[in-house]
C-alpha positions, 0 to 999 in steps of 0.5 A: 774211863774205866768203870768201877763198882764201889763195894764199901771202901773197896772197888771192883774194876769193871773195865770200859767194855762191860755192857751197862746193864751188868754194872747195876747187878752187884748193887741190885744183889745187895738191895735184894738181899736186904729185902730178906734181912741179909747184909751180904759180907764184903767178900761175897759182894766182891766175888759176886761182882767178879762172877758177873763181870766174867759172865758178861765178858764170856757172853759178849765175846761168844755172841760175837763169833759168827761160826759154830766151830769158832764158838765151840772152840771158844767154849772149850777154851773157857772150860780149860781156863777154868780148870787152870790148864795152861795149854797153848789153846788157853792163850787163844782166848782174848786178853780180857777173857783171860783176865776175867777168868783168872779172877774167877778161877781164884774165887772158885778155888778159894770157895772150893766150888770148882767141880760144881762150877765147871759142870754148870758152866759146861751146861750153860755153854752147850745150851747157849748154842742150842738156843742160838740155832733152834728154830722152835719157839718152845725149845728157845724158851725151854733153853732160856729158862734153863740158862736163867736157872743155871746162872743163878746156881753159879751165883748161889755157889759163890754166895754159899752159906752167906744166904738163907734157904728162903733167899735161895728159893726166891732167886731160883724162882726169879731166874726164869722170868728174869731171863725171859724178860731179857730175851723178850727185850733183846729178841729183835736185836739178837735176830739182826746180829745172828744170835737168834735163828727164830724171826721175832714175831707174834708167836715168839713174843706171846710165848715169852710174855706169857711165860714171864708173866705167869711166873712173876705172878706165882713169885709174887704170890709166894713171896707176898710178905716181902714187900721191899723185895716185890717193890724192887722187882717191879722197879727192875721189871720196868727198867728191863722192859721200858727203858732203852738198853745200850748194846755193845757195837 
């Protein structure tokens, strides 16, 4: 059965292959925004869902490619698709990826963010390969922090003027520890699948935990007045680290 995300009276098709943890992100975004007294317009929530599902799809397919040359070609094709370049190489993308990127391209052009969006996406794709191949925990953590920051910048581009400067500050500060938590949870699984060159052990786990915790404390101190937001954050952190995650086969 096809997953659908309900946004008001509208729905956004998520498909059957989207990893379960991504299905909650559009709902979590609205809950988080309400903590800042923001009621995101329907079009913003719809466009954010399109972005989330496009990122999930590209990430899932990229992770499944075992060879560096394949990943480099895939990344190049993704960038060409975002540029609207209907060349032969564009058709080499899987149908699901093409469909997601086509929806995303419409959002990008309607919101007039094409240039910035492609520059950030290019950085994310290059950084992804460096994270995959590095054998230095410090470099991996640096890459994870950059990845989280750039992903949030894509979201903020899509949301545009619908959010306040305070919300933007929170999201930018949240990006790093949230992504470190994700990497901590998935480290062993990623290593088994060949998506991480560093064998998970005490050093990597301690670096991830320490990097995540001190950033969370700094975030809580800076935004201590937003109790609803911090409650949401603690709940999300528990679900992220304590509950089992379903992964695509």
